[in-house]
C-alpha positions as CSV (number, residue, x, y, z in Angstrom):
1,X,131.2,98.4,106.2
2,X,128.5,101.1,105.5
3,X,128.7,102.9,102.1
4,X,126.7,106.0,101.5
5,X,125.4,106.1,98.0
6,X,125.4,109.5,96.1
7,X,121.6,110.6,96.0
8,X,122.0,111.3,92.3
9,X,122.8,107.8,91.6
10,X,119.6,106.5,93.2
11,X,116.2,106.2,91.4
12,X,113.0,104.3,91.8
13,X,110.3,103.1,89.3
14,X,106.9,101.9,90.8
15,X,103.2,100.9,89.7
16,X,101.0,102.4,92.3
17,X,97.9,100.4,93.2
18,X,95.0,102.2,94.7
19,X,92.4,100.4,96.7
20,X,89.4,102.4,98.2
21,X,85.9,102.0,99.6
22,X,84.9,105.5,99.1
23,X,82.7,106.4,96.2
24,X,84.7,109.7,95.8
25,X,88.1,107.7,95.0
26,X,86.3,104.5,93.3
27,X,87.9,105.8,89.9
28,X,91.4,105.6,91.0
29,X,91.0,101.6,91.1
30,X,90.0,101.5,87.5
31,X,93.0,103.3,86.1
32,X,96.8,102.8,85.4
33,X,99.3,104.9,87.2
34,X,103.3,104.8,86.9
35,X,105.6,106.4,89.3
36,X,109.4,107.7,89.5
37,X,111.2,108.8,92.4
38,X,114.4,110.4,93.3
39,X,116.2,110.5,96.7
40,X,117.0,113.8,97.7
41,X,119.6,114.5,100.4
42,X,116.9,114.7,103.3
43,X,113.7,113.6,101.3
44,X,112.3,111.7,98.5
45,X,110.4,113.1,95.5
46,X,107.7,110.8,94.2
47,X,106.1,111.6,90.9
48,X,103.0,109.5,90.1
49,X,101.4,109.8,86.3
50,X,98.3,108.4,85.2
51,X,98.7,106.4,82.0
52,X,95.6,107.0,79.4
């Protein structure tokens, strides 16, 4: 049985980690980020925040 879950009842929490060899983005490896996402009918919206 396949059940479709209403997008308003689905959410995500995440802690993204960045890894790079580029000097221009090296600072991302030394910071803490958190994220939240919501599922839309045809998309996912992901908001990432830097913790200071």
